[in-house]
C-alpha positions in Angstrom: -13.2 -16.6 26.8 -10.9 -14.5 29.0 -10.4 -10.9 27.9 -6.7 -11.3 27.8 -6.6 -14.6 26.1 -4.1 -14.9 23.2 -4.2 -16.6 19.9 -2.0 -19.6 19.2 0.9 -17.4 18.2 0.3 -15.0 21.1 0.5 -12.0 18.8 -3.2 -11.2 18.9 -4.0 -10.6 22.5 -7.7 -9.9 23.0 -8.8 -6.9 25.1 -12.1 -6.1 26.8 -13.6 -2.6 26.5 -12.0 -1.7 29.8 -8.6 -2.9 28.7 -8.9 -1.2 25.4 -9.8 2.0 27.3 -6.7 1.8 29.3 -4.5 0.8 26.3 -5.8 3.8 24.3 -6.0 6.2 27.2 -9.7 7.0 26.4 -12.7 6.9 28.6 -15.0 3.9 28.2 -17.7 6.1 26.9 -15.4 7.3 24.1 -14.6 3.7 23.2 -18.4 3.1 22.8 -18.7 6.3 20.7 -16.0 5.0 18.4 -17.8 1.7 18.1 -21.1 3.4 17.3 -19.4 5.4 14.6 -17.8 2.2 13.1 -14.3 3.5 13.6 -12.9 0.8 15.9 -12.7 -2.8 14.7 -14.1 -5.2 17.3 -15.6 -8.7 17.9 -18.9 -9.8 19.4 -18.7 -13.6 19.8 -22.2 -13.9 21.1 -23.9 -11.6 18.5 -25.6 -8.2 19.0 -25.8 -8.5 22.8 -22.9 -9.5 24.9 -19.3 -8.7 25.5 -17.1 -6.8 23.0 -13.5 -7.7 22.4 -10.6 -6.1 20.5 -7.4 -7.5 19.0 -4.5 -5.6 20.5 -2.8 -5.6 17.0 -5.9 -4.0 15.4 -6.0 -1.3 18.1 -2.4 -0.6 17.4 -3.2 -0.4 13.6 -6.1 2.0 14.5 -3.6 4.3 16.3 -1.1 4.2 13.4 -3.8 5.1 10.9 -3.9 8.5 12.5 -0.3 9.4 11.8 0.3 13.0 10.8 3.5 14.1 9.0 5.9 16.4 10.9 6.5 19.9 9.4 9.9 18.9 8.1 8.4 15.9 6.3 5.8 18.2 4.7 8.5 20.7 3.6 10.5 17.8 2.0 7.4 16.6 0.2 6.6 20.1 -1.0 10.2 20.6 -2.2 10.1 17.2 -4.1 6.8 18.2 -5.8 8.1 21.7 -6.8 11.4 20.2 -8.1 9.5 17.6 -10.2 10.7 14.6 -8.2 7.3 13.8 -6.7 
C-alpha cells in the first residue's frame, strides 16, 4: 500500500507518519506521542508492528475538534444566556 493511496472516491487519502507530520506541522516525535496517548486516529494494517497510516479526512477532523470560540462568540453566548435565550 502506498502512503498516498486514495480510496475509491479519492476523498480519504492515506498519509504516512511523515506526511501527517508535514500536514499537521508537528514533529514526528509529537505524532508518536499523540498516538501513544490515543488522541490521533490511525491504521496499522499489519498489526502491532509495522507502518502506521492516517486518513487525511480524520486528521482534518482531529484539527477541527480543537476549535476555540472567539471572544465575540463567547460574549454573544453569555448575552443569550443572561437574556434567557440560551
